[in-house]
Residue frames as a rotation matrix with the C-alpha (Angstrom) as fourth column:
MET 1
-0.376 0.285 0.882 133.31
-0.214 0.899 -0.382 35.51
-0.902 -0.332 -0.277 127.72
GLU 2
-0.995 0.061 -0.078 132.46
-0.054 0.324 0.945 33.52
0.083 0.944 -0.319 124.62
GLU 3
-0.369 0.929 -0.012 128.80
-0.929 -0.369 0.004 33.58
-0.001 0.013 1.000 123.57
LYS 4
-0.893 0.060 -0.447 128.03
-0.003 0.990 0.139 30.07
0.451 0.126 -0.884 124.61
ARG 5
-0.198 0.910 0.365 124.44
-0.946 -0.275 0.171 29.15
0.256 -0.311 0.915 125.33
LEU 6
-0.993 -0.032 -0.117 122.97
0.012 0.933 -0.360 26.29
0.121 -0.359 -0.926 127.37
LEU 7
-0.110 0.992 0.055 119.40
-0.772 -0.120 0.624 25.14
0.626 0.026 0.779 127.28
VAL 8
-0.960 -0.187 0.209 118.28
-0.280 0.676 -0.682 23.12
-0.014 -0.713 -0.701 130.36
VAL 9
-0.182 0.918 -0.352 115.25
-0.484 0.228 0.845 20.98
0.856 0.324 0.403 129.95
VAL 10
-0.734 -0.229 0.639 113.97
-0.672 0.110 -0.733 20.31
0.098 -0.967 -0.234 133.43
ASP 11
-0.778 0.298 0.554 112.22
-0.224 0.692 -0.686 17.05
-0.588 -0.657 -0.471 134.37
MET 12
-0.060 0.785 -0.616 110.11
-0.997 -0.080 -0.006 16.45
-0.054 0.614 0.788 131.25
GLN 13
-0.964 -0.266 0.016 109.45
-0.266 0.955 -0.129 12.87
0.019 -0.128 -0.992 132.46
ASN 14
-0.535 0.784 -0.315 106.45
0.127 0.443 0.887 10.73
0.836 0.434 -0.336 132.12
ASP 15
-0.294 0.430 -0.854 105.44
0.944 0.268 -0.190 10.90
0.147 -0.862 -0.485 135.76
PHE 16
-0.607 0.042 -0.794 105.28
0.289 -0.919 -0.270 14.71
-0.741 -0.393 0.545 135.55
ILE 17
-0.880 0.284 -0.380 103.42
-0.474 -0.479 0.739 14.77
0.028 0.831 0.556 132.26
SER 18
-0.050 0.895 -0.443 100.92
-0.683 0.293 0.669 11.93
0.729 0.336 0.597 132.19
GLY 19
-0.359 -0.178 -0.916 101.82
0.286 0.913 -0.290 9.87
0.888 -0.366 -0.277 135.23
THR 20
-0.078 0.360 -0.930 101.31
0.970 0.241 0.012 10.11
0.228 -0.901 -0.368 138.97
LEU 21
-0.168 -0.039 -0.985 102.01
0.506 -0.861 -0.052 13.84
-0.846 -0.507 0.164 139.12
GLY 22
-0.736 -0.104 0.669 100.89
0.673 -0.224 0.705 14.71
0.077 0.969 0.235 135.48
SER 23
-0.125 0.685 -0.718 98.74
0.245 -0.680 -0.691 17.60
-0.961 -0.262 -0.083 134.54
ASP 24
0.667 0.402 0.627 97.14
0.721 -0.137 -0.679 19.13
-0.187 0.905 -0.382 131.51
ALA 25
0.871 -0.382 -0.309 99.50
-0.384 -0.922 0.059 22.09
-0.307 0.067 -0.949 131.86
ALA 26
-0.091 -0.942 0.323 102.48
-0.372 0.333 0.867 19.76
-0.924 -0.041 -0.381 131.58
LYS 27
0.011 0.172 0.985 101.01
0.735 0.667 -0.125 17.95
-0.678 0.725 -0.119 128.54
ASN 28
0.875 0.462 0.148 100.28
0.452 -0.666 -0.594 21.34
-0.176 0.586 -0.791 126.91
ALA 29
0.623 -0.687 -0.375 103.92
-0.492 -0.716 0.495 22.50
-0.609 -0.124 -0.784 127.35
ILE 30
0.209 -0.578 0.789 105.38
0.420 0.781 0.462 19.65
-0.883 0.235 0.406 125.35
PRO 31
0.631 0.042 0.775 105.03
0.774 -0.111 -0.624 21.40
0.060 0.993 -0.103 121.91
ALA 32
0.952 -0.186 0.242 106.61
-0.174 -0.982 -0.071 24.54
0.251 0.026 -0.968 123.19
VAL 33
0.469 -0.790 0.395 109.48
-0.369 0.230 0.900 22.69
-0.802 -0.568 -0.184 124.83
ALA 34
0.295 -0.314 0.902 110.07
0.710 0.704 0.013 20.74
-0.640 0.636 0.431 121.61
LYS 35
0.777 0.032 0.629 110.09
0.522 -0.593 -0.614 23.96
0.353 0.805 -0.477 119.52
LEU 36
0.833 -0.530 0.156 112.46
-0.547 -0.752 0.366 25.68
-0.077 -0.391 -0.917 121.91
ILE 37
0.316 -0.774 0.549 114.86
0.017 0.583 0.812 22.71
-0.948 -0.248 0.198 121.90
SER 38
0.420 -0.107 0.901 114.80
0.874 0.314 -0.371 22.63
-0.243 0.944 0.225 118.08
ARG 39
0.916 -0.039 0.400 115.34
0.114 -0.930 -0.351 26.36
0.386 0.366 -0.847 117.82
GLU 40
0.737 -0.619 0.273 118.19
-0.569 -0.350 0.744 26.30
-0.365 -0.704 -0.610 120.39
LYS 41
0.315 -0.623 0.716 119.88
0.354 0.777 0.520 23.33
-0.880 0.089 0.466 118.88
GLN 42
0.582 -0.047 0.812 119.82
0.800 -0.145 -0.582 24.98
0.145 0.988 -0.047 115.43
ALA 43
0.875 -0.262 0.408 121.34
-0.240 -0.965 -0.106 28.15
0.422 -0.006 -0.907 116.99
GLY 44
0.057 -0.954 -0.293 124.22
-0.115 0.285 -0.951 26.11
0.992 0.088 -0.094 118.38
ALA 45
0.168 0.065 0.984 123.20
-0.956 -0.233 0.179 25.93
0.241 -0.970 0.023 122.05
GLU 46
-0.877 -0.319 -0.359 124.15
-0.164 0.901 -0.401 22.87
0.451 -0.292 -0.843 124.09
ILE 47
0.173 0.970 0.170 121.04
-0.715 0.005 0.699 21.08
0.677 -0.243 0.695 125.29
VAL 48
-0.898 -0.410 -0.163 120.99
-0.153 0.636 -0.756 19.21
0.413 -0.654 -0.634 128.64
PHE 49
0.205 0.972 -0.112 118.20
-0.209 0.155 0.966 17.48
0.956 -0.175 0.235 130.60
THR 50
-0.703 -0.251 0.665 117.53
-0.706 0.132 -0.696 16.88
0.087 -0.959 -0.270 134.21
GLN 51
-0.084 0.701 -0.708 115.71
-0.051 0.706 0.706 13.82
0.995 0.096 -0.023 135.48
ASP 52
0.124 0.316 0.941 114.06
-0.978 -0.124 0.171 13.74
0.170 -0.941 0.293 138.86
THR 53
-0.107 -0.329 -0.938 115.40
-0.290 0.913 -0.286 10.50
0.951 0.242 -0.193 140.29
HIS 54
0.120 0.169 0.978 114.23
-0.993 0.035 0.116 8.52
-0.015 -0.985 0.172 143.35
GLY 55
-0.822 -0.413 -0.392 114.78
-0.390 0.910 -0.141 5.11
0.415 0.037 -0.909 144.66
LYS 56
-0.191 0.773 -0.605 112.38
0.291 0.633 0.717 2.47
0.937 -0.040 -0.346 146.03
ASN 57
-0.387 -0.024 -0.922 112.84
0.922 0.011 -0.387 3.94
0.019 -1.000 0.018 149.53
TYR 58
-0.597 0.081 0.798 111.28
0.322 -0.887 0.331 7.23
0.735 0.454 0.504 148.33
LEU 59
0.426 0.902 0.073 108.44
0.177 -0.163 0.971 7.23
0.887 -0.401 -0.229 150.87
PHE 60
0.669 -0.230 -0.706 111.03
0.743 0.193 0.641 7.24
-0.012 -0.954 0.300 153.67
THR 61
-0.501 -0.818 0.284 112.96
0.814 -0.556 -0.166 10.24
0.293 0.148 0.944 152.43
ARG 62
-0.677 0.215 -0.704 112.30
0.293 -0.799 -0.525 13.75
-0.675 -0.562 0.477 153.59
GLU 63
-0.809 0.414 -0.417 110.62
-0.587 -0.542 0.601 14.66
0.023 0.731 0.682 150.29
GLY 64
-0.626 0.535 -0.567 108.55
0.103 0.778 0.619 11.44
0.773 0.330 -0.542 150.44
LYS 65
-0.630 0.357 -0.690 107.24
0.754 0.070 -0.653 12.39
-0.185 -0.932 -0.313 153.88
TYR 66
-0.538 0.395 -0.744 105.87
-0.058 -0.899 -0.435 15.61
-0.841 -0.191 0.507 152.51
LEU 67
-0.038 0.508 -0.860 104.83
-0.995 -0.102 -0.016 14.46
-0.096 0.855 0.510 149.06
PRO 68
-0.380 -0.120 0.917 103.82
-0.382 0.923 -0.038 10.76
-0.842 -0.365 -0.396 149.65
VAL 69
0.816 0.562 -0.134 103.39
-0.345 0.289 -0.893 9.97
-0.463 0.775 0.430 145.97
PRO 70
0.012 -0.845 0.535 106.07
0.314 0.511 0.800 7.65
-0.949 0.158 0.271 144.58
HIS 71
0.951 0.283 -0.121 107.28
-0.010 -0.363 -0.932 9.14
-0.308 0.888 -0.342 141.28
CYS 72
0.640 -0.718 -0.274 110.29
-0.648 -0.312 -0.695 9.10
0.414 0.622 -0.665 138.98
LEU 73
0.657 -0.390 0.645 111.62
-0.285 0.664 0.692 5.83
-0.698 -0.638 0.325 140.37
ARG 74
-0.219 -0.825 -0.520 114.92
-0.867 -0.080 0.493 5.15
-0.448 0.559 -0.698 138.64
GLY 75
-0.964 -0.232 0.127 114.38
-0.128 0.828 0.546 2.69
-0.232 0.510 -0.828 135.73
SER 76
-0.253 0.935 0.247 110.63
0.531 0.348 -0.773 2.96
-0.809 -0.064 -0.585 135.67
GLU 77
-0.177 0.307 0.935 108.57
0.946 -0.210 0.248 4.21
0.272 0.928 -0.253 132.75
GLY 78
0.843 0.527 -0.105 107.58
0.533 -0.795 0.289 7.28
0.069 -0.300 -0.951 134.79
TRP 79
0.360 -0.788 -0.499 111.22
0.309 -0.404 0.861 8.14
-0.880 -0.464 0.098 135.22
GLU 80
-0.361 -0.525 0.771 111.96
0.878 0.088 0.471 8.30
-0.315 0.847 0.429 131.40
ILE 81
-0.798 -0.022 -0.602 111.89
-0.182 -0.944 0.274 11.42
-0.575 0.328 0.750 129.36
VAL 82
0.277 0.960 0.035 108.48
-0.230 0.101 -0.968 11.77
-0.933 0.260 0.249 127.54
PRO 83
0.085 -0.272 0.959 108.53
0.727 0.674 0.126 10.12
-0.681 0.687 0.255 124.14
GLU 84
0.909 0.260 0.326 107.99
0.414 -0.657 -0.629 13.46
0.051 0.707 -0.705 122.22
LEU 85
0.747 -0.657 0.100 111.31
-0.662 -0.749 0.026 14.79
0.058 -0.086 -0.995 123.65
ALA 86
0.699 -0.489 0.522 113.24
0.053 0.763 0.645 11.47
-0.714 -0.423 0.558 123.99
PRO 87
0.638 -0.524 0.564 114.93
0.747 0.241 -0.620 11.83
0.188 0.817 0.545 120.57
TYR 88
0.585 -0.470 0.660 116.44
-0.252 -0.880 -0.403 15.19
0.770 0.069 -0.634 121.73
ALA 89
0.687 -0.283 0.669 117.58
-0.689 0.039 0.724 13.60
-0.231 -0.958 -0.168 125.00
ASP 90
0.897 -0.348 0.271 119.33
0.407 0.891 -0.204 10.78
-0.171 0.293 0.941 123.12
GLY 91
0.156 -0.944 0.290 123.01
0.861 -0.013 -0.508 11.47
0.483 0.329 0.811 123.40
ALA 92
0.282 -0.086 0.955 122.53
-0.194 -0.981 -0.031 14.67
0.940 -0.176 -0.293 125.42
ARG 93
-0.830 -0.542 -0.131 124.10
0.068 0.134 -0.989 15.12
0.553 -0.830 -0.075 128.83
THR 94
0.355 0.934 -0.047 121.46
0.025 0.040 0.999 14.24
0.934 -0.356 -0.009 131.56
PHE 95
-0.744 -0.471 0.474 121.72
-0.430 -0.206 -0.879 15.24
0.512 -0.858 -0.050 135.21
GLU 96
0.021 0.713 -0.700 119.95
0.574 0.565 0.593 12.99
0.819 -0.414 -0.398 137.61
LYS 97
-0.632 -0.206 0.747 118.80
-0.428 -0.711 -0.558 14.98
0.646 -0.672 0.362 140.56
TYR 98
-0.535 0.333 -0.777 117.54
0.626 0.773 -0.100 13.67
0.568 -0.540 -0.622 143.88
GLU 99
-0.309 0.473 -0.825 116.11
0.593 -0.583 -0.556 16.96
-0.744 -0.661 -0.101 145.18
PHE 100
0.673 0.721 -0.165 114.59
0.355 -0.511 -0.783 19.97
-0.649 0.469 -0.599 143.41
GLY 101
0.813 -0.444 -0.377 117.80
-0.582 -0.651 -0.487 21.42
-0.029 0.615 -0.788 142.07
SER 102
0.822 -0.569 0.006 121.09
0.557 0.803 -0.213 19.95
0.116 0.178 0.977 140.78
ILE 103
0.640 -0.715 -0.280 124.33
-0.324 -0.582 0.746 21.20
-0.697 -0.387 -0.604 142.14
ALA 104
-0.140 -0.670 0.729 126.09
0.536 0.567 0.625 18.98
-0.832 0.479 0.280 139.53
LEU 105
0.340 0.362 0.868 124.30
0.936 -0.224 -0.273 20.91
0.096 0.905 -0.415 136.76
ALA 106
0.997 0.022 -0.073 125.15
0.035 -0.982 0.183 24.25
-0.068 -0.185 -0.980 138.25
ASP 107
0.266 -0.963 0.052 128.83
-0.113 0.023 0.993 23.26
-0.957 -0.270 -0.102 138.60
TYR 108
-0.079 -0.193 0.978 128.80
0.889 0.429 0.157 21.94
-0.450 0.882 0.138 135.01
ALA 109
0.711 0.432 0.555 127.40
0.660 -0.683 -0.313 25.28
0.244 0.589 -0.771 133.77
ARG 110
0.850 -0.465 -0.249 129.93
-0.244 -0.765 0.596 27.29
-0.468 -0.446 -0.763 135.80
LYS 111
-0.084 -0.934 0.347 132.85
0.159 0.331 0.930 25.30
-0.984 0.133 0.121 134.39
GLY 112
0.018 0.190 0.982 131.36
0.949 0.306 -0.077 25.71
-0.315 0.933 -0.175 130.88
ARG 113
-0.673 -0.360 -0.646 131.35
0.295 -0.932 0.212 29.46
-0.679 -0.048 0.733 131.16
TYR 114
-0.277 0.647 0.710 128.01
0.955 0.101 0.280 29.89
0.110 0.755 -0.646 129.38
ARG 115
-0.982 -0.059 0.182 126.96
0.069 -0.996 0.053 33.49
0.178 0.065 0.982 128.51
GLU 116
-0.323 0.938 0.127 123.28
-0.921 -0.342 0.185 32.57
0.217 -0.058 0.974 128.46
ILE 117
-0.996 0.086 -0.023 121.44
0.089 0.953 -0.289 29.81
-0.003 -0.290 -0.957 130.23
ILE 118
-0.377 0.922 -0.086 117.75
-0.837 -0.300 0.457 29.16
0.396 0.244 0.885 129.29
LEU 119
-0.939 0.158 0.306 115.42
-0.067 0.788 -0.613 26.90
-0.338 -0.596 -0.729 131.31
CYS 120
-0.173 0.938 -0.301 112.11
-0.850 0.012 0.526 25.14
0.497 0.346 0.795 130.41
GLY 121
-0.659 -0.041 -0.751 110.22
0.006 0.998 -0.060 22.30
0.752 -0.044 -0.657 131.79
VAL 122
0.476 0.877 -0.060 108.28
-0.062 0.102 0.993 21.25
0.877 -0.469 0.103 134.92
CYS 123
0.413 0.911 0.005 107.37
0.897 -0.408 0.167 22.45
0.155 -0.064 -0.986 137.43
THR 124
0.223 -0.347 0.911 108.01
0.262 -0.879 -0.399 26.21
0.939 0.328 -0.105 137.09
ASP 125
0.492 0.150 0.858 107.49
-0.614 -0.638 0.464 26.84
0.617 -0.755 -0.222 140.85
ILE 126
0.919 -0.195 0.342 109.54
-0.166 0.596 0.786 23.94
-0.357 -0.779 0.515 142.15
CYS 127
0.361 -0.818 0.448 112.32
0.671 0.561 0.485 22.35
-0.648 0.125 0.751 140.12
VAL 128
0.389 -0.284 0.876 112.63
0.770 -0.423 -0.478 24.96
0.506 0.861 0.054 137.38
VAL 129
0.792 -0.053 0.609 112.92
-0.262 -0.929 0.260 27.85
0.552 -0.366 -0.749 139.82
SER 130
0.842 -0.501 0.200 115.31
-0.047 0.302 0.952 25.81
-0.537 -0.811 0.231 142.07
ASN 131
0.303 -0.728 0.615 117.63
0.899 0.433 0.070 25.06
-0.317 0.531 0.786 139.15
ALA 132
0.520 -0.048 0.853 117.46
0.493 -0.798 -0.345 28.65
0.698 0.600 -0.391 137.86
ILE 133
0.923 -0.136 0.360 118.48
-0.353 -0.671 0.652 30.02
0.153 -0.729 -0.668 141.26
LEU 134
0.566 -0.776 0.277 121.40
0.274 0.494 0.825 27.57
-0.778 -0.391 0.492 141.57
LEU 135
0.305 -0.438 0.846 122.47
0.948 0.053 -0.314 28.38
0.092 0.897 0.431 138.03
LYS 136
0.652 -0.064 0.756 122.50
0.078 -0.985 -0.151 32.09
0.754 0.158 -0.637 138.77
THR 137
0.912 -0.348 0.218 124.37
-0.295 -0.185 0.937 31.50
-0.286 -0.919 -0.271 141.96
PHE 138
0.349 -0.789 0.506 127.06
0.534 0.611 0.584 29.36
-0.770 0.067 0.635 140.32
CYS 139
-0.283 -0.399 0.872 127.23
0.959 -0.121 0.256 31.39
0.003 0.909 0.417 137.13
THR 140
-0.026 0.282 -0.959 127.11
0.609 -0.757 -0.239 35.04
-0.793 -0.590 -0.152 138.25
GLU 141
-0.613 -0.293 -0.734 127.93
-0.272 -0.794 0.544 36.55
-0.742 0.533 0.407 134.86
ALA 142
-0.913 0.297 0.279 125.51
0.400 0.520 0.755 34.45
0.079 0.801 -0.594 132.85
GLU 143
-0.517 0.856 0.008 122.10
-0.850 -0.515 0.114 35.67
0.102 0.052 0.993 131.77
VAL 144
-0.949 0.290 0.123 119.70
0.252 0.933 -0.257 33.09
-0.190 -0.213 -0.958 133.23
LYS 145
-0.585 0.776 -0.238 116.24
-0.802 -0.508 0.315 33.00
0.124 0.375 0.919 131.56
VAL 146
-0.721 0.465 0.514 113.16
0.208 0.853 -0.479 30.94
-0.661 -0.238 -0.711 132.12
ILE 147
-0.895 0.398 -0.204 110.81
-0.333 -0.290 0.897 30.60
0.298 0.871 0.392 129.14
SER 148
-0.610 0.699 0.372 107.34
-0.593 -0.091 -0.800 30.86
-0.526 -0.709 0.470 130.59
ALA 149
0.291 0.782 -0.551 105.53
-0.952 0.177 -0.252 29.39
-0.099 0.598 0.795 127.63
ALA 150
0.060 -0.392 -0.918 107.78
-0.393 0.836 -0.383 26.24
0.918 0.383 -0.104 127.74
CYS 151
-0.930 -0.314 0.191 107.08
-0.286 0.291 -0.913 25.59
0.231 -0.904 -0.361 131.40
ALA 152
0.072 0.951 -0.301 104.29
0.118 0.292 0.949 23.92
0.990 -0.104 -0.091 133.35
ARG 153
-0.635 -0.244 0.733 103.30
-0.565 -0.501 -0.656 24.73
0.527 -0.831 0.180 136.91
THR 154
-0.860 0.378 -0.343 101.45
0.507 0.715 -0.482 23.39
0.062 -0.588 -0.806 139.84
SER 155
0.284 0.936 -0.207 98.96
0.830 -0.348 -0.437 26.26
-0.481 -0.048 -0.875 139.65
ALA 156
0.405 -0.013 0.914 98.65
0.710 -0.625 -0.324 29.52
0.576 0.780 -0.244 137.68
LYS 157
0.943 -0.054 0.329 99.42
-0.239 -0.797 0.555 31.65
0.232 -0.601 -0.764 140.73
ASN 158
0.583 -0.791 0.186 102.51
0.149 0.330 0.932 29.61
-0.799 -0.515 0.310 141.62
HIS 159
0.242 -0.481 0.843 103.70
0.969 0.170 -0.181 29.92
-0.056 0.860 0.507 138.01
ALA 160
0.656 0.077 0.751 103.29
0.271 -0.953 -0.139 33.70
0.705 0.294 -0.646 138.09
ASP 161
0.925 -0.336 0.176 105.00
-0.294 -0.342 0.893 33.94
-0.240 -0.878 -0.415 141.43
ALA 162
0.372 -0.844 0.386 107.95
0.560 0.536 0.632 31.87
-0.741 -0.019 0.672 140.19
MET 163
0.282 -0.242 0.928 108.21
0.904 -0.258 -0.342 33.83
0.322 0.936 0.146 136.98
SER 164
0.931 0.107 0.349 108.26
0.008 -0.962 0.273 37.11
0.365 -0.251 -0.896 138.98
THR 165
0.632 -0.775 -0.020 111.58
0.270 0.197 0.943 35.84
-0.726 -0.601 0.334 140.46
PHE 166
-0.111 -0.705 0.700 113.15
0.905 0.218 0.364 36.24
-0.410 0.674 0.614 136.96
GLN 167
0.677 0.390 0.624 111.81
0.640 -0.730 -0.239 39.70
0.362 0.561 -0.744 136.14
ARG 168
-0.412 -0.859 -0.305 114.45
0.911 -0.398 -0.109 42.53
-0.028 -0.323 0.946 136.32
């Protein structure tokens, strides 16, 4: 297998950083994510982004019933990639996802036959781990890594628990 690398930047959107579901942990992750993107781009990795995407009917969806906080509504400012990372996203492939993980992303990675897949973003214990598991399921021969320092979490314990999933 060719030594192809893929960096997946998960949900670095305004609503998860400074908006309705924002946190200091997410804000603090931005420099590490930017540094990782820059490094991986320079090393020749393909960079892709995911965007959590909901419609105006969000509160009536299954997720909306359990998390009744409208967020990442398609076309809103909260849905957009944070300004610090937007230049990297410009022209990059972006996968809109309507749940925690993206099957379209996993299928894309499988077809791309990447040797190494690296993830960063928010939230470690929800969308990052969901996408990492899907990627490992679809790309059985790829090394799937989550960069802890370039992730933000809902809590320190949840972050540690999610990261333990990737320890071998």
